[in-house]
C-alpha positions as CSV (number, residue, x, y, z in Angstrom):
1,A,-0.1,0.1,0.0
2,E,2.8,2.4,0.9
3,A,4.6,1.5,-2.3
4,E,1.3,2.6,-4.4
5,N,1.3,5.7,-2.4
6,Q,4.5,6.8,-3.3
7,R,3.8,5.8,-6.9
8,A,0.9,8.1,-6.8
9,A,2.6,10.9,-5.3
10,A,5.2,10.7,-8.0
11,R,2.5,10.7,-10.7
12,K,1.0,13.5,-9.2
13,T,4.4,15.2,-8.8
14,R,5.3,14.7,-12.5
15,A,1.7,15.9,-13.5
16,E,2.5,19.1,-11.4
17,S,5.9,19.5,-13.4
18,E,4.4,19.1,-16.6
19,Q,1.8,21.6,-15.9
20,L,4.6,24.3,-14.8
21,E,6.6,23.6,-18.0
22,F,3.5,23.9,-20.4
23,M,2.5,27.1,-18.5
24,N,6.2,28.4,-19.0
25,T,6.1,27.7,-22.7
26,I,2.8,29.1,-23.2
27,R,4.1,32.5,-21.5
28,K,7.5,32.4,-23.5
29,L,5.4,32.0,-26.7
30,R,3.1,34.7,-25.8
31,L,5.8,37.2,-25.3
32,V,7.4,36.0,-28.5
33,L,4.2,36.9,-30.3
34,E,3.9,40.0,-28.4
35,A,7.4,41.4,-29.5
36,Q,6.4,40.2,-33.2
37,L,3.3,42.3,-32.7
38,I,5.3,45.3,-31.9
39,I,7.7,44.8,-34.7
40,I,5.2,44.2,-37.5
41,A,2.6,46.5,-36.2
42,D,2.4,48.8,-39.2
43,E,3.5,46.5,-41.8
44,N,0.5,44.1,-42.5
45,P,-2.9,44.3,-40.6
46,T,-3.8,40.9,-41.6
47,D,-0.6,39.5,-39.9
48,T,-1.1,42.0,-37.0
49,Q,-4.9,40.6,-36.4
50,R,-3.6,37.0,-36.3
51,L,-1.1,37.1,-34.1
52,T,-3.4,39.3,-31.9
53,G,-5.9,36.4,-32.0
54,L,-3.1,33.9,-30.9
55,V,-2.1,35.9,-28.0
56,E,-5.7,36.0,-27.0
57,V,-5.8,32.2,-27.2
58,L,-2.8,31.8,-25.2
59,K,-3.8,34.1,-22.6
60,D,-7.2,32.2,-22.5
61,V,-5.4,28.8,-22.1
62,A,-3.3,30.5,-19.1
63,Q,-6.5,31.7,-17.3
64,K,-8.0,28.3,-17.7
65,S,-5.0,26.1,-16.6
């Protein structure tokens, strides 16, 4: 029983670690996209809209996780 508890705790720790890694990846991607938005702000409105949409999706994912 104790070995099973240890395995369950290890799975939980691994899942929490993966969740943190996922959130860090989302945060980094959002920052890169926001920087790209600044760079292309005046160049192409269509690309700007698409990137803005992606940033919003990433913000939503971050809030729900």
